[in-house]
MILO-912745 format. One record per residue: residue number from 0; residue in three letters; x, y, z of N, C-alpha, C in turn. Coordinates in steps of 0.02 Angstrom, whole numbers, padded with zeros to 5 digits. Example, Ala and Ser with C-alpha at 12.3 -4.5 7.8 and 13.67 -1.06 7.14 Angstrom:
// residues 2
num residuo nxx nyy nzz caxx cayy cazz cxx cyy czz
0 ala 00660 -00284 00390 00615 -00225 00390 00660 -00165 00390 .
1 ser 00642 -00112 00354 00684 -00053 00357 00645 00002 00394 .
This chain:
// residues 326
num residuo nxx nyy nzz caxx cayy cazz cxx cyy czz
0 unk -00199 -01150 -01273 -00164 -01121 -01230 -00150 -01158 -01170 .
1 unk -00084 -01160 -01150 -00075 -01196 -01087 -00077 -01145 -01024 .
2 unk -00121 -01163 -00983 -00119 -01118 -00916 -00089 -01155 -00856 .
3 unk -00050 -01112 -00812 -00013 -01140 -00770 -00047 -01168 -00707 .
4 unk -00022 -01205 -00671 -00058 -01237 -00616 -00061 -01188 -00553 .
5 unk -00117 -01181 -00513 -00117 -01137 -00452 -00058 -01144 -00415 .
6 unk -00028 -01201 -00422 00038 -01206 -00375 00097 -01173 -00396 .
7 unk 00095 -01141 -00460 00144 -01109 -00489 00154 -01031 -00463 .
8 unk 00201 -01017 -00432 00207 -00950 -00406 00238 -00900 -00467 .
9 unk 00231 -00834 -00448 00252 -00791 -00499 00322 -00763 -00471 .
10 unk 00369 -00784 -00512 00440 -00767 -00487 00467 -00713 -00524 .
11 unk 00480 -00725 -00600 00514 -00680 -00639 00480 -00603 -00645 .
12 unk 00513 -00556 -00652 00495 -00494 -00658 00442 -00486 -00717 .
13 unk 00450 -00524 -00764 00411 -00505 -00823 00341 -00542 -00812 .
14 unk 00342 -00595 -00768 00279 -00622 -00753 00235 -00583 -00708 .
15 unk 00257 -00544 -00678 00221 -00501 -00627 00169 -00457 -00663 .
16 unk 00107 -00462 -00638 00057 -00415 -00663 00071 -00339 -00661 .
17 unk 00053 -00310 -00704 00064 -00237 -00706 00009 -00193 -00679 .
18 unk 00027 -00157 -00620 -00024 -00118 -00592 -00017 -00048 -00603 .
19 unk -00064 -00008 -00621 -00054 00064 -00619 -00062 00087 -00546 .
20 unk -00032 00150 -00533 -00036 00173 -00469 -00015 00254 -00462 .
21 unk -00048 00291 -00429 -00030 00359 -00428 00036 00374 -00398 .
22 unk 00070 00407 -00430 00143 00418 -00414 00160 00442 -00341 .
23 unk 00118 00478 -00315 00129 00507 -00241 00123 00438 -00195 .
24 unk 00095 00389 -00219 00085 00331 -00168 00164 00296 -00166 .
25 unk 00203 00302 -00226 00259 00274 -00216 00327 00321 -00185 .
26 unk 00296 00383 -00153 00348 00425 -00128 00369 00481 -00168 .
27 unk 00346 00487 -00229 00355 00537 -00273 00333 00602 -00246 .
28 unk 00367 00654 -00248 00346 00719 -00217 00316 00769 -00278 .
29 unk 00255 00746 -00297 00221 00769 -00353 00155 00799 -00327 .
30 unk 00137 00807 -00256 00079 00829 -00238 00077 00912 -00237 .
31 unk 00017 00936 -00226 00004 01016 -00227 00056 01050 -00189 .
32 unk 00068 01017 -00128 00108 01043 -00070 00179 01024 -00074 .
33 unk 00195 00986 -00137 00269 00959 -00144 00285 00907 -00099 .
34 unk 00237 00877 -00075 00247 00812 -00040 00219 00753 -00072 .
35 unk 00207 00697 -00036 00183 00636 -00063 00136 00601 -00012 .
36 unk 00114 00542 -00042 00057 00497 00008 00094 00433 00002 .
37 unk 00155 00425 00018 00183 00363 00005 00156 00304 00049 .
38 unk 00130 00251 00011 00107 00192 00040 00159 00137 00058 .
39 unk 00177 00123 00114 00228 00079 00126 00205 00005 00104 .
40 unk 00136 -00008 00114 00113 -00070 00093 00116 -00082 00023 .
41 unk 00107 -00033 -00024 00111 -00044 -00096 00185 -00048 -00114 .
42 unk 00224 -00005 -00083 00285 -00001 -00115 00336 -00062 -00082 .
43 unk 00322 -00083 -00021 00362 -00132 00009 00345 -00204 -00003 .
44 unk 00281 -00205 00006 00243 -00272 00004 00224 -00290 -00062 .
45 unk 00168 -00245 -00089 00145 -00263 -00151 00198 -00262 -00208 .
46 unk 00247 -00222 -00203 00303 -00203 -00249 00345 -00275 -00259 .
47 unk 00332 -00320 -00211 00367 -00377 -00235 00343 -00431 -00283 .
48 unk 00279 -00412 -00292 00236 -00455 -00328 00199 -00420 -00395 .
49 unk 00209 -00355 -00400 00184 -00323 -00459 00233 -00276 -00488 .
50 unk 00231 -00258 -00542 00267 -00207 -00576 00224 -00145 -00581 .
51 unk 00257 -00086 -00569 00219 -00029 -00563 00211 00015 -00630 .
52 unk 00153 00045 -00637 00151 00091 -00697 00123 00161 -00663 .
53 unk 00174 00201 -00645 00154 00263 -00603 00127 00316 -00650 .
54 unk 00080 00355 -00621 00042 00403 -00653 00029 00460 -00610 .
55 unk 00037 00515 -00634 00013 00583 -00592 -00013 00630 -00647 .
56 unk -00083 00626 -00659 -00115 00669 -00712 -00111 00745 -00699 .
57 unk -00095 00764 -00643 -00091 00835 -00637 -00023 00857 -00653 .
58 unk 00032 00819 -00637 00097 00845 -00670 00099 00838 -00740 .
59 unk 00069 00779 -00766 00061 00773 -00847 00021 00828 -00871 .
60 unk -00020 00862 -00842 -00064 00915 -00863 -00026 00980 -00861 .
61 unk 00037 00977 -00835 00076 01052 -00841 00081 01081 -00778 .
62 unk 00051 01055 -00721 00059 01082 -00664 00123 01065 -00628 .
63 unk 00151 01118 -00586 00211 01104 -00546 00207 01072 -00483 .
64 unk 00251 01062 -00453 00258 01037 -00376 00306 01066 -00340 .
65 unk 00290 01115 -00288 00220 01125 -00265 00181 01171 -00310 .
66 unk 00116 01169 -00305 00066 01213 -00350 00005 01230 -00312 .
67 unk -00035 01277 -00336 -00098 01287 -00303 -00138 01222 -00313 .
68 unk -00184 01208 -00256 -00230 01149 -00250 -00279 01160 -00304 .
69 unk -00307 01112 -00327 -00361 01111 -00370 -00424 01071 -00338 .
70 unk -00485 01087 -00359 -00533 01064 -00342 -00599 01054 -00399 .
71 unk -00650 01009 -00382 -00697 01004 -00443 -00754 01043 -00426 .
72 unk -00784 01084 -00471 -00828 01134 -00453 -00881 01122 -00510 .
73 unk -00948 01126 -00491 -01000 01125 -00539 -01020 01196 -00554 .
74 unk -01015 01204 -00621 -01028 01276 -00642 -01082 01270 -00703 .
75 unk -01140 01298 -00694 -01196 01292 -00746 -01212 01224 -00764 .
76 unk -01203 01178 -00714 -01223 01103 -00728 -01156 01065 -00759 .
77 unk -01097 01096 -00769 -01048 01063 -00802 -00989 01055 -00740 .
78 unk -00955 00996 -00738 -00908 00987 -00695 -00839 01019 -00724 .
79 unk -00815 01057 -00685 -00746 01094 -00705 -00702 01080 -00644 .
80 unk -00634 01086 -00663 -00577 01080 -00618 -00550 01158 -00610 .
81 unk -00547 01173 -00552 -00510 01248 -00542 -00461 01250 -00489 .
82 unk -00412 01283 -00504 -00358 01291 -00449 -00378 01349 -00400 .
83 unk -00338 01343 -00339 -00361 01388 -00289 -00354 01465 -00310 .
84 unk -00315 01479 -00362 -00317 01548 -00389 -00368 01556 -00444 .
85 unk -00416 01504 -00458 -00466 01521 -00505 -00445 01505 -00573 .
86 unk -00392 01466 -00589 -00376 01451 -00653 -00408 01391 -00667 .
87 unk -00443 01390 -00737 -00485 01328 -00752 -00422 01281 -00781 .
88 unk -00424 01226 -00756 -00379 01168 -00761 -00406 01112 -00800 .
89 unk -00488 01116 -00814 -00511 01063 -00840 -00482 01037 -00902 .
90 unk -00481 01072 -00959 -00462 01046 -01026 -00381 01019 -01017 .
91 unk -00349 01052 -00985 -00276 01026 -00975 -00276 00961 -00948 .
92 unk -00312 00953 -00896 -00316 00887 -00863 -00352 00831 -00896 .
93 unk -00398 00851 -00942 -00427 00803 -00987 -00388 00782 -01042 .
94 unk -00345 00831 -01063 -00302 00813 -01118 -00248 00771 -01100 .
95 unk -00219 00783 -01033 -00164 00745 -01012 -00199 00662 -00993 .
96 unk -00256 00661 -00965 -00287 00605 -00959 -00299 00559 -01028 .
97 unk -00324 00594 -01087 -00328 00557 -01150 -00266 00536 -01175 .
98 unk -00210 00574 -01160 -00142 00552 -01188 -00118 00490 -01146 .
99 unk -00131 00488 -01090 -00112 00434 -01044 -00150 00378 -01058 .
100 unk -00211 00383 -01080 -00259 00321 -01094 -00243 00295 -01160 .
101 unk -00208 00336 -01203 -00184 00301 -01262 -00126 00265 -01258 .
102 unk -00081 00284 -01208 -00026 00246 -01193 -00046 00178 -01151 .
103 unk -00097 00192 -01109 -00120 00127 -01071 -00149 00072 -01120 .
104 unk -00177 00092 -01170 -00209 00055 -01224 -00161 -00004 -01242 .
105 unk -00092 00007 -01254 -00043 -00044 -01273 -00012 -00076 -01209 .
106 unk -00033 -00063 -01153 -00005 -00090 -01093 -00044 -00151 -01064 .
107 unk -00014 -00200 -01041 -00059 -00259 -01007 -00073 -00230 -00938 .
108 unk -00110 -00180 -00937 -00127 -00155 -00861 -00180 -00207 -00834 .
109 unk -00172 -00222 -00760 -00210 -00269 -00734 -00256 -00243 -00672 .
110 unk -00240 -00181 -00659 -00269 -00150 -00603 -00244 -00082 -00585 .
111 unk -00271 -00038 -00533 -00249 00024 -00531 -00262 00038 -00452 .
112 unk -00200 00069 -00425 -00219 00091 -00358 -00208 00170 -00349 .
113 unk -00265 00200 -00326 -00255 00276 -00336 -00272 00308 -00266 .
114 unk -00268 00373 -00263 -00256 00403 -00199 -00325 00437 -00177 .
115 unk -00334 00423 -00112 -00402 00454 -00082 -00408 00531 -00090 .
116 unk -00475 00557 -00109 -00494 00623 -00110 -00461 00661 -00166 .
117 unk -00415 00640 -00202 -00390 00678 -00260 -00444 00691 -00308 .
118 unk -00447 00764 -00332 -00482 00779 -00386 -00469 00747 -00456 .
119 unk -00406 00718 -00459 -00393 00695 -00522 -00382 00610 -00513 .
120 unk -00370 00587 -00452 -00367 00507 -00455 -00415 00487 -00403 .
121 unk -00448 00523 -00359 -00496 00491 -00310 -00542 00443 -00338 .
122 unk -00561 00391 -00306 -00602 00332 -00324 -00681 00356 -00301 .
123 unk -00688 00387 -00245 -00756 00394 -00224 -00757 00451 -00174 .
124 unk -00811 00480 -00158 -00818 00535 -00121 -00764 00593 -00121 .
125 unk -00752 00613 -00183 -00717 00667 -00190 -00749 00732 -00183 .
126 unk -00731 00778 -00154 -00768 00847 -00145 -00790 00868 -00213 .
127 unk -00849 00893 -00218 -00872 00930 -00272 -00906 00995 -00246 .
128 unk -00884 01053 -00264 -00907 01119 -00250 -00964 01139 -00292 .
129 unk -01021 01155 -00251 -01081 01188 -00295 -01104 01227 -00247 .
130 unk -01087 01288 -00240 -01109 01344 -00195 -01058 01339 -00136 .
131 unk -01076 01360 -00070 -01034 01361 -00020 -01017 01295 00009 .
132 unk -01056 01242 00005 -01043 01183 00042 -01027 01128 -00011 .
133 unk -00968 01088 -00005 -00956 01042 -00061 -00991 00981 -00037 .
134 unk -01012 00937 -00083 -01027 00864 -00070 -00980 00817 -00086 .
135 unk -00986 00754 -00050 -00945 00704 -00070 -00970 00659 -00118 .
136 unk -00977 00687 -00181 -01008 00646 -00229 -00971 00632 -00294 .
137 unk -00904 00653 -00288 -00868 00650 -00351 -00823 00595 -00362 .
138 unk -00789 00586 -00422 -00740 00531 -00432 -00681 00570 -00471 .
139 unk -00622 00557 -00467 -00567 00595 -00490 -00577 00596 -00570 .
140 unk -00548 00645 -00602 -00557 00650 -00672 -00534 00591 -00706 .
141 unk -00463 00584 -00687 -00427 00528 -00727 -00457 00455 -00699 .
142 unk -00474 00450 -00636 -00495 00390 -00613 -00567 00371 -00655 .
143 unk -00610 00414 -00655 -00667 00413 -00694 -00659 00386 -00762 .
144 unk -00612 00422 -00803 -00598 00406 -00871 -00570 00331 -00880 .
145 unk -00528 00313 -00826 -00492 00241 -00833 -00557 00193 -00817 .
146 unk -00600 00207 -00776 -00659 00154 -00765 -00696 00155 -00829 .
147 unk -00715 00217 -00864 -00754 00210 -00920 -00719 00173 -00968 .
148 unk -00649 00176 -00982 -00617 00137 -01031 -00607 00066 -01008 .
149 unk -00592 00052 -00947 -00588 -00019 -00922 -00643 -00029 -00864 .
150 unk -00699 -00044 -00879 -00752 -00052 -00837 -00744 -00114 -00793 .
151 unk -00703 -00163 -00815 -00700 -00226 -00780 -00632 -00227 -00745 .
152 unk -00579 -00180 -00758 -00525 -00189 -00723 -00526 -00161 -00649 .
153 unk -00492 -00204 -00604 -00498 -00181 -00534 -00470 -00116 -00514 .
154 unk -00500 -00073 -00483 -00477 -00010 -00464 -00484 00003 -00388 .
155 unk -00435 00021 -00349 -00449 00025 -00284 -00419 00089 -00257 .
156 unk -00439 00119 -00199 -00407 00171 -00168 -00356 00148 -00114 .
157 unk -00301 00186 -00107 -00246 00158 -00066 -00273 00154 00012 .
158 unk -00312 00193 00034 -00332 00199 00105 -00380 00133 00115 .
159 unk -00424 00115 00071 -00465 00062 00072 -00422 -00004 00074 .
160 unk -00354 -00004 00051 -00319 -00059 00051 -00306 -00083 00137 .
161 unk -00318 -00039 00175 -00305 -00048 00251 -00356 -00093 00274 .
162 unk -00411 -00113 00244 -00465 -00148 00264 -00444 -00223 00240 .
163 unk -00443 -00263 00291 -00414 -00337 00273 -00463 -00374 00213 .
164 unk -00530 -00356 00208 -00582 -00396 00166 -00562 -00359 00098 .
165 unk -00557 -00300 00106 -00563 -00256 00036 -00488 -00271 00001 .
166 unk -00430 -00272 00041 -00369 -00280 00013 -00372 -00358 -00014 .
167 unk -00390 -00409 00020 -00388 -00482 -00006 -00437 -00464 -00068 .
168 unk -00494 -00447 -00070 -00533 -00443 -00131 -00503 -00415 -00190 .
169 unk -00470 -00361 -00179 -00437 -00320 -00232 -00379 -00368 -00263 .
170 unk -00339 -00389 -00225 -00288 -00432 -00250 -00312 -00493 -00285 .
171 unk -00362 -00522 -00249 -00398 -00582 -00286 -00417 -00560 -00358 .
172 unk -00453 -00507 -00361 -00478 -00481 -00427 -00425 -00463 -00473 .
173 unk -00371 -00440 -00448 -00317 -00424 -00497 -00290 -00489 -00520 .
174 unk -00272 -00539 -00481 -00233 -00600 -00506 -00298 -00632 -00563 .
175 unk -00351 -00625 -00543 -00406 -00668 -00584 -00402 -00636 -00660 .
176 unk -00407 -00561 -00650 -00416 -00517 -00710 -00348 -00537 -00748 .
177 unk -00296 -00543 -00714 -00224 -00548 -00749 -00234 -00624 -00783 .
178 unk -00258 -00671 -00756 -00257 -00737 -00787 -00311 -00740 -00846 .
179 unk -00362 -00705 -00843 -00410 -00699 -00896 -00395 -00656 -00950 .
180 unk -00357 -00596 -00937 -00336 -00559 -00993 -00279 -00583 -01031 .
181 unk -00235 -00632 -00993 -00176 -00662 -01023 -00207 -00712 -01071 .
182 unk -00253 -00745 -01056 -00283 -00803 -01097 -00319 -00767 -01155 .
183 unk -00351 -00705 -01152 -00381 -00677 -01210 -00327 -00650 -01257 .
184 unk -00271 -00619 -01224 -00221 -00590 -01267 -00183 -00645 -01301 .
185 unk -00192 -00709 -01291 -00157 -00758 -01324 -00211 -00793 -01370 .
186 unk -00256 -00768 -01393 -00298 -00804 -01449 -00330 -00863 -01423 .
187 unk -00375 -00857 -01376 -00397 -00924 -01345 -00454 -00965 -01392 .
188 unk -00453 -01032 -01378 -00505 -01062 -01408 -00560 -01082 -01367 .
189 unk -00615 -01112 -01385 -00671 -01119 -01338 -00646 -01170 -01282 .
190 unk -00608 -01216 -01299 -00586 -01259 -01248 -00539 -01223 -01191 .
191 unk -00502 -01166 -01217 -00471 -01123 -01170 -00508 -01096 -01111 .
192 unk -00571 -01076 -01146 -00618 -01035 -01102 -00653 -01078 -01054 .
193 unk -00667 -01142 -01082 -00699 -01187 -01041 -00651 -01212 -00983 .
194 unk -00592 -01218 -01003 -00538 -01238 -00949 -00535 -01186 -00900 .
195 unk -00529 -01124 -00919 -00522 -01057 -00872 -00580 -01066 -00823 .
196 unk -00649 -01079 -00853 -00702 -01075 -00809 -00697 -01141 -00758 .
197 unk -00681 -01196 -00784 -00667 -01257 -00740 -00627 -01242 -00690 .
198 unk -00579 -01208 -00694 -00520 -01198 -00644 -00547 -01141 -00592 .
199 unk -00586 -01107 -00608 -00614 -01052 -00567 -00682 -01060 -00536 .
200 unk -00698 -01121 -00546 -00779 -01133 -00530 -00794 -01121 -00462 .
201 unk -00746 -01150 -00409 -00752 -01136 -00342 -00747 -01060 -00319 .
202 unk -00699 -01032 -00354 -00688 -00963 -00333 -00753 -00915 -00347 .
203 unk -00785 -00931 -00412 -00848 -00900 -00427 -00898 -00919 -00378 .
204 unk -00902 -00987 -00366 -00957 -01003 -00319 -00955 -00974 -00253 .
205 unk -00894 -00960 -00225 -00891 -00928 -00168 -00916 -00850 -00160 .
206 unk -00907 -00823 -00209 -00938 -00751 -00225 -01006 -00746 -00243 .
207 unk -01030 -00791 -00293 -01095 -00782 -00322 -01121 -00841 -00358 .
208 unk -01152 -00888 -00319 -01167 -00950 -00347 -01206 -00951 -00407 .
209 unk -01263 -00897 -00408 -01304 -00898 -00469 -01273 -00873 -00527 .
210 unk -01224 -00825 -00517 -01181 -00806 -00580 -01128 -00851 -00594 .
211 unk -01099 -00901 -00560 -01066 -00961 -00580 -01108 -01008 -00617 .
212 unk -01170 -01015 -00601 -01211 -01053 -00646 -01220 -01025 -00708 .
213 unk -01233 -00957 -00708 -01250 -00920 -00767 -01182 -00922 -00813 .
214 unk -01136 -00915 -00792 -01063 -00923 -00839 -01063 -01000 -00858 .
215 unk -01077 -01040 -00821 -01069 -01109 -00848 -01109 -01119 -00905 .
216 unk -01169 -01094 -00898 -01226 -01103 -00958 -01201 -01065 -01020 .
217 unk -01167 -01008 -01012 -01152 -00967 -01060 -01091 -01001 -01093 .
218 unk -01042 -01028 -01069 -00988 -01066 -01104 -01011 -01123 -01140 .
219 unk -01060 -01160 -01105 -01090 -01226 -01131 -01110 -01221 -01197 .
220 unk -01152 -01153 -01209 -01179 -01144 -01279 -01128 -01104 -01325 .
221 unk -01072 -01099 -01307 -01016 -01051 -01345 -00986 -01097 -01403 .
222 unk -00977 -01061 -01465 -00943 -01099 -01524 -00884 -01052 -01539 .
223 unk -00849 -01071 -01590 -00800 -01032 -01608 -00824 -00968 -01642 .
224 unk -00882 -00968 -01677 -00905 -00915 -01717 -00927 -00855 -01673 .
225 unk -00949 -00871 -01615 -00970 -00812 -01571 -00924 -00813 -01497 .
226 unk -00859 -00842 -01512 -00814 -00834 -01450 -00802 -00765 -01428 .
227 unk -00790 -00717 -01472 -00770 -00654 -01451 -00821 -00620 -01408 .
228 unk -00889 -00624 -01434 -00934 -00598 -01392 -00944 -00634 -01320 .
229 unk -00937 -00699 -01322 -00940 -00732 -01263 -00885 -00716 -01218 .
230 unk -00825 -00704 -01242 -00771 -00679 -01199 -00789 -00614 -01163 .
231 unk -00815 -00567 -01206 -00833 -00501 -01180 -00885 -00505 -01120 .
232 unk -00934 -00557 -01139 -00988 -00557 -01086 -00971 -00592 -01028 .
233 unk -00923 -00649 -01039 -00893 -00687 -00983 -00857 -00638 -00932 .
234 unk -00813 -00592 -00967 -00769 -00548 -00925 -00814 -00502 -00879 .
235 unk -00867 -00473 -00917 -00912 -00422 -00880 -00942 -00462 -00816 .
236 unk -00969 -00524 -00832 -01014 -00554 -00769 -00960 -00587 -00718 .
237 unk -00899 -00613 -00746 -00853 -00636 -00692 -00827 -00575 -00646 .
238 unk -00812 -00526 -00683 -00782 -00468 -00634 -00835 -00436 -00590 .
239 unk -00899 -00442 -00613 -00949 -00407 -00579 -00963 -00455 -00518 .
240 unk -00963 -00524 -00528 -00969 -00569 -00471 -00923 -00569 -00419 .
241 unk -00858 -00542 -00441 -00794 -00535 -00385 -00794 -00473 -00360 .
242 unk -00843 -00433 -00385 -00831 -00354 -00364 -00834 -00347 -00283 .
243 unk -00869 -00394 -00250 -00870 -00379 -00181 -00841 -00440 -00139 .
244 unk -00811 -00437 -00088 -00781 -00484 -00049 -00833 -00544 -00038 .
245 unk -00799 -00605 -00044 -00852 -00668 -00033 -00871 -00667 00049 .
246 unk -00930 -00682 00070 -00950 -00684 00129 -00935 -00750 00155 .
247 unk -00936 -00756 00231 -00925 -00819 00257 -00962 -00877 00227 .
248 unk -01020 -00866 00229 -01071 -00923 00195 -01050 -00933 00121 .
249 unk -01028 -00891 00084 -00998 -00916 00022 -00940 -00955 00023 .
250 unk -00887 -00936 00065 -00832 -00981 00068 -00848 -01051 00103 .
251 unk -00888 -01052 00147 -00917 -01113 00181 -00938 -01152 00127 .
252 unk -00986 -01130 00081 -01016 -01160 00020 -00967 -01192 -00022 .
253 unk -00913 -01159 -00046 -00857 -01178 -00080 -00812 -01228 -00049 .
254 unk -00795 -01224 00010 -00770 -01270 00047 -00806 -01340 00052 .
255 unk -00870 -01337 00067 -00907 -01387 00078 -00908 -01429 00008 .
256 unk -00907 -01397 -00043 -00917 -01426 -00113 -00853 -01468 -00124 .
257 unk -00797 -01437 -00106 -00720 -01460 -00120 -00719 -01529 -00075 .
258 unk -00741 -01521 -00017 -00736 -01580 00030 -00774 -01640 00002 .
259 unk -00841 -01618 -00020 -00885 -01669 -00046 -00857 -01700 -00100 .
260 unk -00816 -01676 -00143 -00796 -01695 -00202 -00736 -01737 -00185 .
261 unk -00700 -01733 -00124 -00648 -01771 -00105 -00659 -01823 -00054 .
262 unk -00719 -01838 -00041 -00756 -01885 00005 -00707 -01957 00000 .
263 unk -00699 -01987 -00048 -00664 -02044 -00054 -00591 -02034 -00028 .
264 unk -00564 -01971 -00027 -00491 -01969 -00005 -00491 -01961 00074 .
265 unk -00539 -01959 00101 -00535 -01939 00180 -00554 -02010 00219 .
266 unk -00512 -02015 00270 -00539 -02060 00316 -00591 -02041 00363 .
267 unk -00632 -02073 00400 -00683 -02049 00448 -00659 -02001 00491 .
268 unk -00603 -02008 00520 -00562 -01957 00562 -00549 -01899 00529 .
269 unk -00516 -01893 00479 -00496 -01837 00438 -00557 -01800 00413 .
270 unk -00611 -01833 00394 -00666 -01804 00367 -00696 -01754 00418 .
271 unk -00706 -01784 00484 -00727 -01752 00536 -00682 -01694 00557 .
272 unk -00626 -01711 00561 -00570 -01644 00565 -00590 -01596 00517 .
273 unk -00602 -01607 00454 -00612 -01552 00406 -00676 -01514 00418 .
274 unk -00731 -01563 00442 -00792 -01528 00436 -00787 -01482 00522 .
275 unk -00756 -01500 00562 -00751 -01470 00616 -00709 -01397 00613 .
276 unk -00661 -01404 00565 -00614 -01352 00542 -00666 -01293 00502 .
277 unk -00710 -01316 00465 -00746 -01274 00421 -00801 -01239 00471 .
278 unk -00827 -01278 00514 -00866 -01256 00565 -00835 -01194 00602 .
279 unk -00776 -01203 00627 -00743 -01160 00668 -00734 -01095 00622 .
280 unk -00720 -01101 00561 -00715 -01042 00524 -00784 -01006 00515 .
281 unk -00843 -01051 00503 -00899 -01024 00499 -00912 -00975 00566 .
282 unk -00899 -00998 00624 -00911 -00969 00682 -00862 -00909 00700 .
283 unk -00819 -00900 00655 -00775 -00841 00666 -00718 -00861 00710 .
284 unk -00698 -00920 00736 -00646 -00939 00779 -00578 -00943 00740 .
285 unk -00582 -00953 00684 -00514 -00970 00648 -00519 -00925 00579 .
286 unk -00471 -00906 00544 -00481 -00863 00488 -00483 -00917 00426 .
287 unk -00497 -00894 00366 -00509 -00937 00307 -00447 -00975 00292 .
288 unk -00392 -00953 00304 -00331 -00986 00277 -00319 -01062 00311 .
289 unk -00353 -01060 00375 -00343 -01131 00405 -00383 -01191 00374 .
290 unk -00448 -01188 00352 -00465 -01235 00310 -00437 -01243 00253 .
291 unk -00423 -01179 00216 -00387 -01185 00155 -00317 -01231 00152 .
292 unk -00282 -01218 00211 -00220 -01246 00218 -00227 -01324 00233 .
293 unk -00280 -01340 00269 -00297 -01408 00288 -00312 -01445 00213 .
294 unk -00349 -01420 00179 -00368 -01445 00117 -00309 -01466 00072 .
295 unk -00270 -01414 00073 -00204 -01413 00027 -00156 -01466 00048 .
296 unk -00159 -01482 00128 -00121 -01529 00155 -00146 -01608 00130 .
297 unk -00204 -01611 00132 -00241 -01672 00104 -00225 -01688 00040 .
298 unk -00224 -01628 -00007 -00223 -01643 -00077 -00139 -01657 -00094 .
299 unk -00097 -01655 -00041 -00029 -01677 -00051 -00016 -01756 -00054 .
300 unk -00065 -01779 -00016 -00064 -01856 -00006 -00113 -01893 -00054 .
301 unk -00174 -01862 -00072 -00220 -01892 -00107 -00262 -01829 -00138 .
302 unk -00294 -01845 -00188 -00333 -01796 -00228 -00344 -01800 -00291 .
303 unk -00366 -01753 -00328 -00372 -01760 -00398 -00349 -01691 -00440 .
304 unk -00330 -01698 -00494 -00302 -01635 -00527 -00360 -01589 -00541 .
305 unk -00421 -01613 -00540 -00485 -01565 -00536 -00473 -01522 -00481 .
306 unk -00465 -01542 -00420 -00462 -01494 -00365 -00400 -01457 -00355 .
307 unk -00347 -01493 -00380 -00281 -01462 -00373 -00278 -01393 -00419 .
308 unk -00313 -01401 -00477 -00313 -01344 -00514 -00364 -01285 -00502 .
309 unk -00396 -01299 -00450 -00446 -01235 -00423 -00407 -01178 -00404 .
310 unk -00413 -01125 -00428 -00380 -01066 -00416 -00406 -01033 -00347 .
311 unk -00466 -01064 -00325 -00495 -01043 -00253 -00456 -01055 -00199 .
312 unk -00408 -01116 -00206 -00364 -01128 -00161 -00296 -01094 -00150 .
313 unk -00276 -01063 -00205 -00220 -01030 -00207 -00233 -00975 -00270 .
314 unk -00275 -00919 -00255 -00282 -00868 -00306 -00232 -00814 -00319 .
315 unk -00185 -00812 -00268 -00131 -00768 -00278 -00071 -00799 -00233 .
316 unk -00012 -00769 -00237 00041 -00798 -00197 00034 -00804 -00120 .
317 unk 00047 -00863 -00103 00022 -00877 -00030 00065 -00823 00024 .
318 unk 00114 -00806 -00005 00158 -00764 00050 00132 -00693 00064 .
319 unk 00078 -00672 00028 00040 -00615 00045 00000 -00619 00101 .
320 unk -00003 -00681 00128 -00051 -00701 00188 -00112 -00660 00198 .
321 unk -00148 -00650 00145 -00213 -00611 00143 -00272 -00648 00172 .
322 unk -00271 -00708 00168 -00326 -00747 00208 -00313 -00761 00280 .
323 unk -00259 -00750 00301 -00244 -00761 00373 -00276 -00703 00416 .
324 unk -00303 -00655 00391 -00342 -00600 00430 -00420 -00592 00401 .
325 unk -00453 -00642 00365 -00520 -00640 00350 -00555 -00705 00370 .
């Protein structure tokens, strides 16, 4: 399988990764109060780079808008979903979730953005009532089912996307997952997997050096007969290693490895300039995009295909400007 260069931007609609999203975040008036939770960032910015797969489990379970609110309640050790009027909506919500998951199974879904605090779609800290005082210990019924069915697919809450580091990490994971799943769906060979790993080496190194080495050992021992199981293990370990934003030290480590690989391409002056720029990033004086841009600048004049193919340098469309804030 031929894989595109990191310099290739996603342009056509069909090339855009497909993201699931809670319908209310797109401005649909499907909430219990007849309103919405429109996310301008999702609709106006991310909408330029992704195709949307809108979902509202509550509407799909037969609830109207407006409607009585619902909440998660522990009853005799079992989690139930009750409306404000006391109607048990658990089975209806679960059946709607199961139907939607059957539809998702044939979709190339690459991630999901859900809405905060929702008993159906919340990602974390959803209120669970057990007596008079609720605890913030729940996950939305639909979101929990998605995570169980697709444990490695990136899922994020809309409110958390206001955090620069979490936003960058989520988009990075989505595009990495998109590249991996596209490879898998095109019946890869062992050499395809080896190429994928080679092109993501520094991305993995920035997030988790020990995991990067572990994945390298995994594919080094791979043969055609065990490729399917290796792909499963690789996906699990790769997405786990990317689950948290890379720390400054991790990025410095990746940058230094790249600069070391390009030593012959630098003059003494440009090498010092590069090292000073990395040091300024380490000190928090400049954002990550500055040393990344400088490396890409040097690569236009000199460099190797090995470095140019590194997705660490351009893991997603540059126009998203995500590394200018971290």
